[in-house]
Steps between C-alpha positions, in 0.01 A plus 500: 500500500414243240297207642199447271439264208227617258299230321311654201226271378436521123373156430128574444322410177332845451164342441320840520746683270351379167806299416749774589804409716452778757843481661673570171280785390687832440475743789708817516858434389471122573225243553249423782744247646785735439334773706444255786858382495626861490306589818678216694830579336479848658438367853808499722387206713428275200809293431371271220208468268353161402250502213255209465362462147389261232799359308374662171543844665852451645692633201287812469522563877888467492505754212268731703725469807811569294353804329379634834839441666352273770831395663327338801336232281622164628292256287185454294347171601195299381168543677247248625137420429368741766631824643607329826692240299672773305608682818635178640707454187641847563575413860726218385734772350517724806849550650575346833599826662159664416302625797179613336295388195308754294243349265368728225264463203683577182175647374533790754750718320448826673591406852724766647841422651420715805198275579707186446752622750214590742328158484836321546571707810149409642555130421826507693307622807185292480616192311280573199356804323321582178431813304139601480259795477171585671184408314331813362157366436239343723525120468186268510494122564249349259333154501260402218498859380387631844716711727564316827753725673693826472855470648645797687681684229787651711619150575513390135818515284589400150799271526788565259861372462775472597414281800810459710589247770787391714653202324448276800132589517440451129677161475300372799180625333575333171583167673172525688310547170680209339442266794128585503458511123387866509538734205455878553485783242632753755825473691353662807257205531802272530639698793153537658460118479783458752381781727727780374346847535564686174544874511313715244742759364313783321622554148315695230234446233751518209627147583244346259499147366493456122203265454315622187619685187350823634735479800812541285361830365436616858849393605661690218306815603586455869872445411511821299342694795749348743793588268374860460479534878863393532606756244320789680751738664496523878345818636 
């Protein structure tokens, strides 16, 4: 069954990457964005991939997709001034027959197809779902350098992407945000704003986001480990 459109957001300005364009950095046999596209290419339920990026990156992203044999790529479209505006630009390209929308950060290259399939399945049941992992450390709430509270750690999760929603739910949430002039940095917040309960689908800690130059070194190491694990013979 193919019923999901993937919107991969690659329109950030990489302000913490010391001038490097993180989505086009080499990773494995392709680039950061190429790895992200490949993960969705390998998902059975994903019928089309829409990439949102700065116009100056379009040509390089097309070449990346071609070299990585991304046959599900529908279009590369221009982003907006904020993440939410960029996702809305991608929504304009979604096929009418699509049932679910999966929004993914292009800077998360190591997401696994098995987890994408899992979060899509959960979103179909609950209306919305996101990948995430439990927080490992104790978290403190601080005000004026003083600890004011310690949240209950078992209830805390680090939110990742993709974040997946039924198309009807997501379009309703976007319209609500537009009508009330709201701008969110997280797609779950959109759904939560209209009362949708979003399911937390547990992924794994390798689904990191490339934010600083050190992250690309870590991603390269994790990718090699993941590839080695694939090559290990079954016992």
